[in-house]
KOLMARNU-398614 format. One line per 4 residues: their letters; for each residue z negated, y, x of N, C-alpha, C. Coordinates in Angstrom, 2 decimals, m for minus. Example, Ala and Ser with C-alpha at 12.3 -4.5 7.8 and 13.67 -1.06 7.14 Angstrom:
BEGIN
as = m7.80,m5.69,13.19,m7.80,m4.50,12.30,m7.80,m3.30,13.20  m7.08,m2.25,12.85,m7.14,m1.06,13.67,m7.87,0.03,12.90 .
//
This chain:
BEGIN
mkce = 0.00,m1.20,0.85,0.00,0.00,0.00,0.00,1.23,0.87  0.96,2.08,0.74,1.06,3.27,1.58,0.12,4.34,1.08  m0.63,4.92,2.01,m1.58,5.96,1.63,m0.84,7.25,1.37  m1.00,7.84,0.17,m0.30,9.07,m0.18,m1.28,10.18,m0.45 .
esgk = m0.81,11.41,m0.29,m1.67,12.57,m0.54,m1.95,12.67,m2.02  m3.19,12.83,m2.39,m3.54,12.98,m3.78,m3.39,14.42,m4.20  m3.23,14.67,m5.49,m2.98,16.01,m5.96,m4.25,16.79,m6.17  m9.24,22.81,4.22,m9.63,23.91,4.89,m11.70,23.62,4.92 .
gwgg = m14.91,21.55,5.11,m16.45,21.20,6.31,m16.19,21.34,7.52  m17.14,18.89,4.20,m17.82,20.11,4.66,m18.05,19.99,6.11  m16.94,20.42,7.52,m17.04,21.16,8.48,m17.94,21.27,8.53  m18.81,21.18,6.55,m19.36,21.56,6.85,m20.27,22.48,6.56 .
igrr = m21.69,23.38,6.55,m22.18,24.69,6.24,m21.19,25.64,6.85  m20.28,25.87,6.61,m19.38,26.65,7.32,m18.68,26.76,7.98  m19.55,27.88,8.40,m18.29,27.73,8.77,m17.95,26.45,8.23  m17.47,25.83,8.93,m17.07,24.84,8.60,m17.92,24.31,8.01 .
lstl = m19.99,24.61,7.01,m19.95,24.55,6.01,m18.99,24.74,6.23  m18.54,25.22,6.54,m17.76,25.91,6.55,m17.28,24.93,6.42  m17.36,23.88,8.01,m16.70,24.12,8.46,m16.62,22.85,8.03  m16.46,22.63,7.90,m16.21,22.24,8.00,m16.00,21.75,7.04 .
lavv = m17.73,22.17,5.58,m16.81,21.87,4.81,m15.67,21.44,5.36  m16.23,22.37,4.92,m15.25,22.68,5.20,m14.69,21.68,5.44  m14.34,21.35,6.19,m13.49,20.86,6.71,m13.58,19.75,6.13  m13.02,18.96,6.33,m14.12,18.42,5.77,m13.81,17.76,4.49 .
llag = m13.68,18.54,3.48,m13.17,17.90,2.29,m11.67,17.83,2.37  m11.17,17.73,3.58,m9.78,17.40,3.80,m9.61,15.91,3.57  m10.64,15.25,3.13,m10.58,13.83,2.95,m9.45,13.44,2.02  m8.57,12.63,2.53,m7.50,12.11,1.69,m7.84,10.67,1.41 .
cast = m6.87,9.85,1.05,m7.20,8.45,0.81,m7.39,7.74,2.14  m8.47,6.99,2.23,m8.81,6.34,3.49,m8.05,5.02,3.62  m7.83,4.62,4.86,m7.15,3.37,5.12,m8.05,2.20,4.76  m7.45,1.15,4.22,m8.21,m0.05,3.91,m8.04,m1.10,4.99 .
atve = m7.41,m0.71,6.08,m7.16,m1.66,7.17,m8.47,m2.05,7.84  m8.54,m3.28,8.31,m9.72,m3.75,9.02,m9.78,m3.10,10.38  m10.95,m2.58,10.73,m11.11,m1.95,12.02,m11.41,m3.02,13.05  m10.42,m3.28,13.94,m10.58,m4.35,14.91,m11.43,m3.93,16.08 .
erhp = m11.35,m2.67,16.46,m12.12,m2.20,17.61,m12.75,m0.87,17.26  m14.04,m0.76,17.39,m14.74,0.45,16.99,m14.46,1.59,17.97  m14.32,2.77,17.42,m14.15,3.97,18.23,m15.48,4.24,18.93  m15.48,4.55,20.22,m16.76,4.74,20.93,m17.62,5.87,20.37 .
ddpw = m17.00,6.87,19.74,m17.77,7.96,19.15,m18.14,7.71,17.69  m17.68,6.57,17.15,m17.85,6.31,15.72,m18.41,4.91,15.48  m19.63,4.63,15.97,m20.19,3.28,15.82,m20.51,2.91,14.38  m20.61,3.91,13.49,m20.93,3.66,12.08,m19.68,3.81,11.21 .
egfn = m18.54,3.40,11.74,m17.28,3.65,11.05,m17.23,3.05,9.65  m17.79,1.87,9.47,m17.77,1.25,8.15,m18.46,2.14,7.12  m19.67,2.60,7.45,m20.40,3.50,6.56,m19.64,4.81,6.37  m19.15,5.37,7.47,m18.46,6.65,7.40,m17.22,6.59,6.52 .
rrvf = m16.48,5.49,6.60,m15.28,5.37,5.77,m15.64,5.30,4.28  m16.74,4.67,3.96,m17.16,4.61,2.55,m17.53,5.99,2.04  m18.23,6.76,2.86,m18.56,8.13,2.47,m17.30,8.97,2.37  m16.36,8.73,3.28,m15.08,9.42,3.27,m14.36,9.20,1.94 .
vfnd = m14.36,7.96,1.45,m13.72,7.64,0.18,m14.43,8.35,m0.96  m15.77,8.40,m0.91,m16.53,9.12,m1.94,m16.16,10.60,m1.95  m16.13,11.21,m0.77,m15.77,12.63,m0.68,m14.35,12.87,m1.18  m13.47,11.92,m0.89,m12.08,12.05,m1.33,m11.99,12.03,m2.85 .
aldr = m12.74,11.12,m3.48,m12.71,11.05,m4.94,m13.20,12.36,m5.56  m14.26,12.93,m4.98,m14.77,14.22,m5.46,m13.74,15.32,m5.25  m13.10,15.28,m4.10,m12.09,16.29,m3.77,m10.92,16.23,m4.74  m10.41,15.02,m4.97,m9.26,14.86,m5.85,m9.58,15.23,m7.30 .
avlk = m10.80,14.88,m7.74,m11.15,15.09,m9.14,m11.52,16.54,m9.43  m12.13,17.23,m8.47,m12.68,18.55,m8.75,m12.18,19.63,m7.79  m12.50,19.47,m6.53,m12.36,20.59,m5.60,m10.91,20.99,m5.34  m10.06,20.02,m5.09,m8.67,20.35,m4.77,m7.94,21.02,m5.92 .
pvar = m8.05,20.52,m7.17,m7.40,21.21,m8.28,m7.93,22.63,m8.48  m9.24,22.81,m8.32,m9.81,24.15,m8.46,m9.31,25.07,m7.36  m9.23,24.54,m6.14,m8.75,25.35,m5.00,m7.30,25.77,m5.22  m6.48,24.86,m5.74,m5.08,25.20,m6.02,m4.99,26.28,m7.09 .
gyrs = m5.81,26.14,m8.12,m5.81,27.15,m9.17,m6.28,28.50,m8.65  m7.30,28.47,m7.82,m7.83,29.70,m7.23,m6.77,30.41,m6.41  m6.03,29.65,m5.60,m5.02,30.25,m4.76,m3.83,30.78,m5.56  m3.52,30.10,m6.66,m2.35,30.51,m7.45,m2.61,31.76,m8.28 .
vtpq = m3.87,31.99,m8.69,m4.15,33.12,m9.57,m4.82,34.29,m8.85  m5.30,34.05,m7.63,m6.01,35.11,m6.91,m5.08,35.80,m5.94  m4.91,37.11,m6.05,m4.04,37.84,m5.10,m4.51,37.63,m3.66  m3.55,37.58,m2.73,m3.88,37.33,m1.34,m4.88,38.34,m0.78 .
pvqt = m4.78,39.63,m1.08,m5.78,40.58,m0.55,m7.20,40.24,m1.01  m7.31,39.73,m2.24,m8.64,39.35,m2.74,m9.14,38.13,m1.99  m8.28,37.14,m1.78,m8.68,35.96,m1.01,m9.13,36.34,0.39  m8.38,37.27,1.00,m8.76,37.72,2.35,m10.11,38.40,2.32 .
gvgn = m10.35,39.21,1.31,m11.64,39.89,1.19,m12.79,38.92,1.00  m12.58,37.89,0.20,m13.63,36.88,m0.01,m13.94,36.16,1.30  m12.90,35.77,2.02,m13.12,35.11,3.31,m13.84,36.00,4.29  m13.46,37.28,4.32,m14.12,38.24,5.21,m15.59,38.41,4.85 .
ffsn = m15.88,38.42,3.56,m17.27,38.61,3.10,m18.18,37.50,3.63  m17.75,36.26,3.45,m18.59,35.14,3.90,m18.61,35.03,5.42  m17.51,35.38,6.06,m17.49,35.38,7.52,m18.46,36.41,8.07  m18.56,37.54,7.39,m19.48,38.59,7.82,m20.93,38.13,7.72 .
lgei = m21.26,37.39,6.67,m22.62,36.86,6.55,m22.92,35.90,7.70  m21.91,35.21,8.19,m22.10,34.27,9.29,m22.41,34.94,10.61  m22.19,36.25,10.71,m22.50,36.96,11.96,m24.00,36.93,12.25  m24.81,36.84,11.20,m26.27,36.77,11.40,m26.63,35.49,12.12 .
rtal = m26.05,34.38,11.67,m26.28,33.10,12.32,m25.79,33.13,13.76  m24.62,33.72,13.96,m24.06,33.79,15.31,m24.95,34.60,16.24  m25.46,35.73,15.75,m26.31,36.58,16.58,m27.58,35.84,17.01  m28.23,35.18,16.05,m29.46,34.46,16.35,m29.22,33.34,17.36 .
nsvl = m28.19,32.53,17.12,m27.92,31.40,18.00,m27.42,31.84,19.37  m26.76,32.98,19.43,m26.34,33.51,20.73,m27.55,33.88,21.57  m28.56,34.46,20.93,m29.81,34.78,21.63,m30.47,33.50,22.13  m30.54,32.48,21.25,m31.17,31.22,21.63,m30.43,30.52,22.77 .
qgkp = m29.13,30.78,22.89,m28.34,30.17,23.96,m28.28,31.03,25.22  m28.96,32.18,25.19,m28.94,33.06,26.35,m27.62,33.79,26.51  m27.02,34.19,25.41,m25.75,34.92,25.43,m25.94,36.29,24.76  m26.63,37.21,25.43,m26.92,38.51,24.82,m25.65,39.30,24.49 .
gnag = m24.60,39.12,25.30,m23.36,39.83,25.04,m22.75,39.44,23.70  m22.69,38.14,23.46,m22.12,37.67,22.19,m23.02,38.03,21.02  m24.34,38.03,21.26,m25.28,38.44,20.21,m25.05,39.90,19.84  m24.82,40.73,20.83,m24.55,42.14,20.57,m23.25,42.35,19.82 .
iats = m22.25,41.57,20.16,m20.97,41.66,19.46,m21.13,41.26,18.00  m21.83,40.16,17.76,m22.03,39.69,16.39,m22.82,40.71,15.58  m23.84,41.31,16.19,m24.62,42.33,15.49,m23.77,43.55,15.19  m22.96,43.96,16.13,m22.07,45.10,15.92,m21.07,44.82,14.81 .
rfli = m20.51,43.62,14.83,m19.55,43.25,13.80,m20.19,43.30,12.42  m21.41,42.77,12.32,m22.09,42.76,11.02,m22.36,44.18,10.53  m22.83,45.03,11.40,m23.15,46.40,10.99,m21.89,47.17,10.60  m20.84,47.02,11.40,m19.60,47.74,11.13,m18.95,47.26,9.84 .
nttv = m18.84,45.94,9.71,m18.16,45.39,8.53,m18.98,45.57,7.25  m20.30,45.57,7.38,m21.13,45.76,6.20,m21.06,47.20,5.70  m20.90,48.14,6.61,m20.87,49.56,6.22,m19.43,50.05,6.02  m18.71,50.22,7.11,m17.33,50.70,7.02,m16.44,49.69,6.29 .
gigg = m16.73,48.42,6.47,m15.93,47.37,5.84,m16.33,47.06,4.41  m17.15,47.90,3.81,m17.54,47.77,2.39,m18.12,46.39,2.10  m19.27,46.14,2.68,m19.97,44.88,2.41,m19.33,43.67,3.07  m18.43,43.91,4.01,m17.80,42.79,4.71,m16.47,42.38,4.12 .
lwdf = m16.02,43.04,3.06,m14.74,42.68,2.44,m13.56,43.00,3.35  m13.74,43.99,4.20,m12.69,44.37,5.14,m13.21,44.14,6.55  m12.48,43.36,7.33,m12.89,43.05,8.71,m12.46,44.19,9.63  m13.16,45.32,9.49,m12.83,46.50,10.28,m13.11,46.29,11.76 .
athm = m14.13,45.46,12.08,m14.50,45.23,13.48,m13.36,44.57,14.25  m12.64,43.65,13.61,m11.52,43.02,14.29,m10.41,44.03,14.56  m10.19,44.94,13.63,m9.20,46.00,13.85,m9.60,46.88,15.04  m10.91,46.97,15.29,m11.40,47.70,16.46,m11.43,46.83,17.71 .
eitg = m10.92,45.60,17.58,m10.89,44.63,18.68,m12.29,44.26,19.17  m13.22,44.21,18.23,m14.58,43.73,18.53,m14.67,42.30,18.02  m14.48,41.36,18.90,m14.47,39.95,18.51,m15.32,39.13,19.47  m15.89,38.06,18.96,m16.70,37.18,19.78,m16.57,35.75,19.30 .
reed = m17.43,34.88,19.80,m17.41,33.47,19.41,m18.44,33.20,18.32  m18.07,32.40,17.34,m19.02,31.98,16.33,m19.96,30.95,16.93  m21.23,31.02,16.55,m22.22,30.09,17.06,m23.09,29.58,15.91  m23.51,28.33,15.99,m24.43,27.78,15.02,m25.49,26.97,15.76 .
fgqt = m26.46,26.42,15.02,m27.56,25.76,15.69,m27.15,24.43,16.32  m26.11,23.79,15.77,m25.60,22.59,16.43,m25.09,22.90,17.82  m24.41,24.04,17.97,m23.95,24.47,19.29,m25.13,24.84,20.19  m26.17,25.42,19.59,m27.37,25.76,20.36,m28.03,24.50,20.91 .
lgaw = m28.15,23.47,20.08,m28.72,22.21,20.57,m27.88,21.64,21.72  m26.56,21.78,21.62,m25.69,21.33,22.70,m25.93,22.12,23.97  m26.12,23.43,23.84,m26.39,24.28,25.00,m27.74,23.93,25.63  m28.65,23.43,24.82,m29.97,23.03,25.33,m29.96,21.63,25.93 .
gvge = m28.82,20.98,25.92,m28.71,19.67,26.54,m28.90,18.49,25.61  m28.99,18.74,24.31,m29.13,17.63,23.35,m27.79,16.93,23.23  m27.81,15.63,23.31,m26.58,14.86,23.23,m25.91,14.95,21.87  m24.61,14.77,21.85,m23.83,14.88,20.62,m24.23,13.84,19.58 .
gayl = m24.48,12.64,20.01,m24.79,11.57,19.07,m23.54,11.03,18.41  m23.73,10.09,17.52,m22.61,9.44,16.86,m21.95,10.37,15.84  m20.66,10.12,15.62,m19.93,10.80,14.56,m20.49,10.35,13.22  m20.59,11.28,12.28,m21.22,10.98,11.00,m20.51,11.75,9.89 .
vlpf = m20.12,11.05,8.83,m19.53,11.69,7.67,m20.62,11.84,6.62  m20.92,13.08,6.24,m21.98,13.36,5.29,m21.44,13.45,3.87  m22.16,12.90,2.89,m21.73,13.06,1.50,m21.63,14.55,1.14  m20.54,14.93,0.50,m20.26,16.30,0.07,m19.87,17.22,1.24 .
lgps = m20.47,17.04,2.39,m20.29,17.98,3.50,m19.20,17.57,4.47  m18.93,16.29,4.61,m17.84,15.86,5.47,m18.23,15.61,6.92  m17.28,15.83,7.87,m17.49,15.48,9.28,m18.68,16.18,9.92  m19.40,15.43,10.74,m20.53,15.98,11.49,m20.85,15.02,12.63 .
tvrd = m21.91,15.31,13.34,m22.47,14.39,14.32,m23.98,14.39,14.09  m24.67,13.48,14.75,m26.13,13.45,14.61,m26.73,14.78,15.04  m26.24,15.35,16.13,m26.76,16.63,16.62,m26.49,17.76,15.63  m25.27,17.84,15.11,m24.94,18.91,14.17,m25.72,18.76,12.87 .
tagl = m25.94,17.52,12.45,m26.72,17.29,11.23,m28.15,17.79,11.41  m28.71,17.59,12.59,m30.06,18.09,12.87,m30.11,19.60,12.84  m28.98,20.27,13.12,m28.95,21.73,13.12,m28.71,22.36,11.77  m28.37,21.55,10.76,m28.05,22.10,9.45,m29.19,22.88,8.79 .
pldm = m30.44,22.40,8.86,m31.51,23.15,8.19,m31.63,24.59,8.67  m31.58,24.81,9.99,m31.70,26.18,10.49,m30.48,27.01,10.10  m29.31,26.39,10.12,m28.11,27.11,9.67,m28.28,27.56,8.22  m28.89,26.73,7.41,m29.11,27.07,6.01,m30.08,28.24,5.89 .
ytdp = m31.14,28.22,6.69,m32.15,29.28,6.61,m31.67,30.60,7.18  m30.59,30.58,7.96,m30.04,31.84,8.48,m28.88,32.34,7.61  m28.64,31.67,6.50,m27.59,32.09,5.57,m28.21,33.01,4.52  m27.81,34.27,4.45,m28.39,35.21,3.48,m28.29,34.73,2.04 .
vtyv = m27.27,33.94,1.70,m27.11,33.47,0.33,m28.31,32.61,m0.09  m28.93,31.95,0.87,m30.10,31.10,0.58,m31.23,31.91,m0.06  m31.30,33.19,0.26,m32.43,34.02,m0.19,m32.13,34.83,m1.45  m30.98,34.58,m2.05,m30.68,35.23,m3.33,m31.55,34.58,m4.40 .
eddk = m32.40,35.35,m5.06,m33.38,34.79,m5.98,m32.77,34.35,m7.30  m31.74,35.03,m7.75,m31.10,34.66,m9.01,m30.28,33.38,m8.80  m30.68,32.30,m9.49,m30.02,31.02,m9.30,m28.53,31.08,m9.62  m28.17,31.75,m10.69,m26.77,31.81,m11.10,m25.92,32.51,m10.04 .
vryg = m26.45,33.58,m9.50,m25.72,34.32,m8.46,m25.61,33.47,m7.20  m26.71,32.82,m6.82,m26.70,32.00,m5.60,m25.72,30.84,m5.72  m25.77,30.13,m6.85,m24.85,29.02,m7.05,m23.41,29.51,m7.15  m23.22,30.66,m7.77,m21.88,31.22,m7.90,m21.29,31.57,m6.55 .
ltgl = m22.09,32.20,m5.69,m21.61,32.54,m4.35,m21.32,31.30,m3.52  m22.18,30.29,m3.64,m21.96,29.05,m2.90,m20.67,28.37,m3.37  m20.47,28.33,m4.68,m19.26,27.72,m5.21,m18.01,28.47,m4.78  m18.08,29.80,m4.81,m16.93,30.61,m4.39,m16.60,30.36,m2.93 .
rivd = m17.62,30.26,m2.09,m17.39,30.00,m0.67,m16.68,28.66,m0.47  m17.15,27.63,m1.17,m16.57,26.29,m1.03,m15.11,26.28,m1.49  m14.86,26.89,m2.64,m13.49,26.91,m3.17,m12.57,27.71,m2.26  m13.04,28.85,m1.77,m12.21,29.67,m0.89,m11.91,28.93,0.41 .
trag = m12.91,28.24,0.96,m12.70,27.47,2.18,m11.71,26.34,1.94  m11.87,25.64,0.82,m10.96,24.52,0.50,m9.53,25.02,0.30  m9.37,26.16,m0.34,m8.04,26.72,m0.55,m7.35,27.01,0.78  m8.14,27.44,1.76,m7.58,27.74,3.06,m7.12,26.52,3.83 .
lldq = m7.51,25.32,3.38,m7.15,24.08,4.06,m5.98,23.36,3.41  m5.51,23.86,2.28,m4.47,23.15,1.54,m3.21,22.93,2.38  m2.76,23.96,3.06,m1.54,23.84,3.84,m1.71,22.92,5.05  m2.92,22.87,5.60,m3.15,22.07,6.80,m3.05,20.57,6.53 .
eeli = m3.20,20.17,5.27,m3.13,18.75,4.95,m1.77,18.15,5.29  m0.73,18.97,5.27,0.61,18.47,5.56,0.74,18.01,7.01  m0.20,18.44,7.87,m0.15,18.06,9.27,m0.74,16.68,9.54  m1.45,16.12,8.55,m2.12,14.84,8.75,m1.11,13.71,8.71 .
rgdr = m1.18,12.82,9.69,m0.28,11.69,9.78,m1.09,10.41,10.01  m0.49,9.28,9.57,m1.12,8.00,9.82,m2.42,7.82,9.04  m3.37,7.18,9.66,m4.68,6.93,9.06,m5.42,8.26,8.95  m5.57,8.76,7.75,m6.15,10.09,7.54,m7.59,10.17,8.05 .
ysfi = m8.35,9.09,7.88,m9.73,9.09,8.36,m9.76,9.29,9.88  m8.95,8.52,10.61,m8.94,8.62,12.07,m8.41,9.97,12.53  m7.40,10.48,11.85,m6.82,11.77,12.21,m7.86,12.88,12.08  m8.53,12.93,10.94,m9.51,13.98,10.70,m10.69,13.84,11.66 .
rdaw = m11.14,12.61,11.89,m12.25,12.39,12.83,m11.91,12.89,14.22  m10.77,12.47,14.75,m10.41,12.83,16.12,m10.13,14.32,16.26  m9.47,14.90,15.25,m9.19,16.33,15.29,m10.47,17.14,15.21  m11.39,16.71,14.34,m12.64,17.44,14.17,m13.49,17.36,15.44 .
lqrr = m13.59,16.18,16.03,m14.38,16.02,17.25,m13.80,16.85,18.39  m12.48,16.89,18.50,m11.86,17.66,19.57,m12.15,19.15,19.39  m12.02,19.63,18.17,m12.29,21.04,17.91,m13.77,21.37,18.13  m14.63,20.48,17.66,m16.08,20.74,17.78,m16.51,20.79,19.24 .
rfev = m16.00,19.91,20.06,m16.34,19.92,21.48,m15.83,21.18,22.17  m14.69,21.66,21.73,m14.17,22.93,22.24,m15.14,24.06,21.92  m15.69,24.06,20.69,m16.61,25.12,20.29,m17.92,25.04,21.06  m18.47,23.84,21.20,m19.76,23.68,21.87,m19.66,24.04,23.35 .
sdge = m18.52,23.74,23.97,m18.35,24.02,25.40,m17.83,25.43,25.66  m17.68,26.23,24.60,m17.12,27.59,24.74,m15.75,27.57,25.40  m14.96,26.56,25.06,m13.58,26.50,25.54,m13.42,25.93,26.92  m14.47,25.42,27.53,m14.36,24.92,28.90,m13.53,23.65,28.99 .
lgdd = m13.29,23.01,27.84,m12.49,21.79,27.84,m11.00,22.08,27.81  m10.64,23.37,27.71,m9.21,23.72,27.66,m8.93,24.68,26.53  m7.66,24.79,26.15,m7.26,25.70,25.09,m7.73,25.17,23.74  m7.93,26.10,22.81,m8.31,25.74,21.45,m7.19,24.92,20.83 .
pfas = m7.44,23.68,20.42,m6.38,22.85,19.86,m5.86,23.36,18.53  m6.59,24.28,17.89,m6.17,24.82,16.61,m5.62,26.24,16.74  m5.36,26.68,17.96,m4.92,28.05,18.16,m3.47,28.27,17.76  m2.70,27.20,17.62,m1.30,27.32,17.20,m1.00,26.25,16.18 .
defd = 0.19,26.31,15.60,0.59,25.33,14.60,0.98,24.00,15.22  1.14,23.96,16.55,1.54,22.73,17.22,0.31,22.07,17.84  m0.37,21.24,17.05,m1.57,20.59,17.52,m1.21,19.47,18.50  m2.06,19.24,19.47,m1.82,18.19,20.45,m3.08,17.35,20.56 .
fefd = m3.22,16.38,19.64,m4.41,15.57,19.62,m4.16,14.27,20.37  m5.23,13.70,20.87,m5.11,12.44,21.59,m5.57,11.31,20.68  m4.60,10.59,20.11,m4.91,9.49,19.21,m4.38,8.20,19.79  m4.99,7.10,19.36,m4.48,5.79,19.74,m3.22,5.51,18.94 .
dadf = m2.27,4.79,19.54,m1.05,4.45,18.84,m1.32,3.67,17.57  m2.40,2.92,17.55,m2.72,2.11,16.37,m3.00,2.98,15.15  m3.44,4.23,15.38,m3.74,5.11,14.27,m2.49,5.48,13.49  m1.32,5.32,14.11,m0.08,5.73,13.48,0.82,4.53,13.16 .
ddga = 0.23,3.36,13.15,0.98,2.15,12.86,1.17,2.03,11.36  2.41,2.24,10.86,2.67,2.21,9.44,2.34,0.85,8.84  2.38,m0.18,9.67,2.07,m1.50,9.16,0.64,m1.63,8.69  m0.21,m0.74,9.18,m1.62,m0.80,8.79,m1.82,m0.42,7.34 .
fad = m0.81,0.21,6.73,m0.95,0.67,5.36,m0.13,m0.15,4.39  0.49,m1.20,4.89,1.30,m2.03,4.01,0.43,m3.01,3.25  0.90,m3.39,2.02,0.13,m4.36,1.23,0.12,m5.71,1.93 .
//
């Protein structure tokens, strides 16, 4: 049976929640092929694939259709403003984690970006700081743990949230507590903002799904791990693999064996 796309983690809390969400809910249909040799970074692959299928069912039934509707009815300037708003809130997390990692320069940049975009940028809807060429690196507590020497741990797919590692999962609570949305007292407003963030992030990933080839689970895992290691090392592993439309991932040939998807 050939795996077909069903009709942007969770990465993650951001970010990639975001990010990953983000990212995350890029889960498509998972391969049913027997895993003959375990990936060294994915010792819990059996469990992870089951969670992947669960996330995919949720994505197909709810999130993806809503994201498509959001993108079709929301003007592009509004979508950009929504993305800028939530990105601006993330500057608080970046500033704190930059301090914890001993990066005062990046902390200052993040603080400047937050102040500029919150005031001149009208609550963060307009990324005025980038127009001023004030840019830095995003940081979260998972990256801070990496800077402190904590090992990455095994790859882990979280229900609802998507790709992660043991180290990044341990950093999620602090990331949550540094998110201003967490402190919104009105439940309806807080849930509404959280939902809007998830839908906006998912909408931003719709086009990227066309780049997925072969075993979708393996593709997303390897791509996510490569990008995450780039972030934790501050680019010391080389160029950002997502900096252009021509991704260059290192996958095993078996991941692209069409025979693995045949009945």
